[in-house]
C-alpha positions in Angstrom: 0.0 0.0 0.0 2.8 2.4 0.9 4.6 1.5 -2.3 1.5 2.6 -4.4 1.3 6.0 -2.6 5.0 6.5 -3.1 4.7 5.6 -6.7 1.8 8.0 -7.0 3.7 10.8 -5.4 6.6 10.3 -7.7 4.4 10.3 -10.7 2.8 13.6 -9.5 6.1 15.2 -8.9 7.2 14.2 -12.4 4.0 15.6 -13.8 4.5 18.9 -11.8 8.0 19.2 -13.1 6.9 18.8 -16.8 4.0 21.3 -16.3 6.5 23.9 -14.8 8.9 23.2 -17.7 6.1 23.9 -20.3 5.0 26.9 -18.5 8.6 28.4 -18.5 8.9 27.6 -22.2 5.5 29.2 -22.9 6.3 32.4 -21.0 9.8 32.7 -22.7 8.0 32.4 -26.2 5.4 35.0 -25.1 8.2 37.4 -24.0 10.0 37.0 -27.4 6.7 37.4 -29.2 6.0 40.6 -27.4 9.5 42.0 -28.1 9.3 41.1 -31.7 5.9 42.5 -32.2 6.9 46.0 -31.2 8.4 46.8 -34.6 5.5 45.2 -36.5 3.1 47.1 -34.3 4.8 50.5 -35.2 4.9 49.5 -38.9 1.1 48.7 -38.8 0.2 51.9 -37.1 2.4 54.0 -39.6 0.9 52.0 -42.5 -2.6 52.7 -41.4 -2.2 56.5 -41.2 -0.2 56.8 -44.3 -2.6 54.7 -46.4 -5.6 56.7 -45.2 -3.9 60.0 -46.0 -2.9 58.8 -49.4 -6.5 57.7 -50.3 -7.7 61.0 -48.9 -5.4 63.0 -50.9 -6.1 61.1 -54.0 -9.8 61.4 -53.8 -9.3 65.2 -53.1 -7.2 65.6 -56.2 -9.8 63.6 -58.3 -12.7 65.8 -56.9 -10.6 69.0 -57.5 -9.9 68.0 -61.2 -13.5 66.9 -61.8 -15.3 69.8 -60.3 -12.5 72.4 -60.8 -12.5 73.4 -57.1 -8.9 73.5 -56.4 -7.6 73.3 -53.4 -10.8 72.8 -51.4 -11.4 69.1 -52.4 -7.7 68.3 -51.4 -8.0 70.0 -48.1 -11.3 68.6 -47.1 -10.5 65.0 -48.2 -7.0 65.3 -46.6 -8.8 66.1 -43.4 -11.1 63.0 -43.9 -8.2 60.9 -44.6 -6.4 62.0 -41.3 -9.6 61.3 -39.4 -9.8 57.8 -41.0 -6.2 57.1 -40.2 -6.5 58.0 -36.6 -9.9 56.0 -36.4 -8.1 52.9 -37.8 -5.3 53.4 -35.3 -7.8 53.6 -32.5 -9.5 50.3 -33.7 -6.1 48.6 -33.8 -5.3 49.7 -30.3 -8.7 48.5 -29.0 -8.1 45.2 -30.6 -4.7 44.8 -29.0 -6.1 45.9 -25.6 -8.8 43.1 -25.9 -6.1 40.5 -26.7 -4.1 41.3 -23.5 
């Protein structure tokens, strides 16, 4: 009877050691992932803003050429593009907050 209890205790200790080892490996991988994602996060944010501004300026130029309203279309759609870019950044930030 005592041998069975000792055997079970040894098995539990081995299992606990394996669990601790896996937890340490996972936390190390998570730390590496967080440090690597800093550059990708910055790139994503800058891409969101620049893309929205480019689209806004492009639409503004097209509107100015079509309706002959230089520079008002460009100014208005530049502002819309800036708002859209910052809105996209806000959405990305909220998504990241929910993941943590």
